[in-house]
N, C-alpha and C positions, 0 to 999 in steps of 0.2 A: 194104158201103164203111164204112169205117171216121173214125168223129166222136172229135170232141173241144171238150166246151163248156164253156167258163170260164164262173161268175158270181159274184157276191156285191161286184163292185164297186163304187166309190161314193164321194164327194167326205168327210171326215172329219175334225177336228178333230185336230190335233197331242195327241200325247198317249190319244184311239181305238183302238179295235179294232178291228176287220174278219174274216170268214171269206170265204175263197173256198172255191169247191166249182167242180172239174172232174168233167162225167160224161161217162165213156167209152161207144163201142159201138162194135162191126163187130171188133172184136179180141180175142184172146185176154188179159185187162185183167192177171188174177193174174199172168202171166209175164213181165210187163214192169216196169223199172224206169222209175217217175216221175219228171217234176221240174216243178219252177214257171222260171220264167225273165220277168226283167223288163225290161223298156226302157224308161229314163226319157227327155225329150224334149229332143234333139239328143247323146242318146250312145248307146256302142251296149248290147248285149244284156247282162245280167249273168246269168248262174246263181246263185240262189239258194238254194234247197232242193232233195233228193232221198229219195226213196224208193225202196228196193229191193223183189225179191220177197218178200225174208227183214224183208219191213218193218222194217229198219235207216237208220234217219234221219240225214241228213246239211245240213250247213249253211254256208253262207258267211260269212262276221268279220264283215259285214256287217248278219246278223239274226239272227246267235246267240245265244239267249237272250231273245229277244222274237218271233220265230215258231214256229212248231212243226206239222210236214207231220203226216197222216193218212193212210191209206187202210182204205176199206172195197170189199173184193174179193166181198164179197158180193151189193154195188149195186154195182161199177165207176163208182168214185166216189176221187178224192183229192182233200186239202181243204187246205186252208192256213190256220191259224192265227195271225195278227199282230196285237201287241198293243205299247203304245206307240209309234205308230206316226209318224215324225217327216217333215216334208216333201222329205227328201231322200227316203224312197221313195215320191214318186209317181212313176207309168210307167203301163206297160199291164203285165200280169199274163199270161203265157201258161203252159199246161200242156202238156208234153211228153211222150212214151214212148219209149221205146228198148228193144228187144229184148235182151235180153242176156243174156250167162254169165258169170258173174266179177264182177272189178274193179270196183264200180260208175267209171260213167261221169261226169263235171260238166260237160258241155257246154253251151256259151251259144250257138250257131251251130244256125238252123233245122237244116245237113244233120247233125248229131249224131243227131237221133230220124227215127224213123220215121214220129211222129204228130206234131202240134204243132197247137191249139186260134187261136183268131181272136184271144183276150183280153180281158181288161175291166180298165177302166179305174178305175184306187186314187188317188185326188187325197187329196192333206194337206194342208190349209192350213185359217188363222183367218178 
């Protein structure tokens, strides 16, 4: 059975940093494009970052130059380094995987992915 388990969410002050981690199991991780999708209170899901099978990274404008995604295929993990956090980054952050060959797809909905984790809460507040 496939699983994605996120960790690293926390309460952090504006301007602070966090590193989210997502541990994958039960599927051939290296063959999947991986993304981070977040859902802020009262809002719809927002795709924010992804990394494809060849480790090319993609970012939404809202997080570009602040967040950095990476993957470790040897340990079946994907990471999201978040710097210069602002209150608008407050959300539940989900890790999601999609088996796909070809152009990277930046999906925001759970139906866009084969697997998605349960999420980790990030709160940015003073």
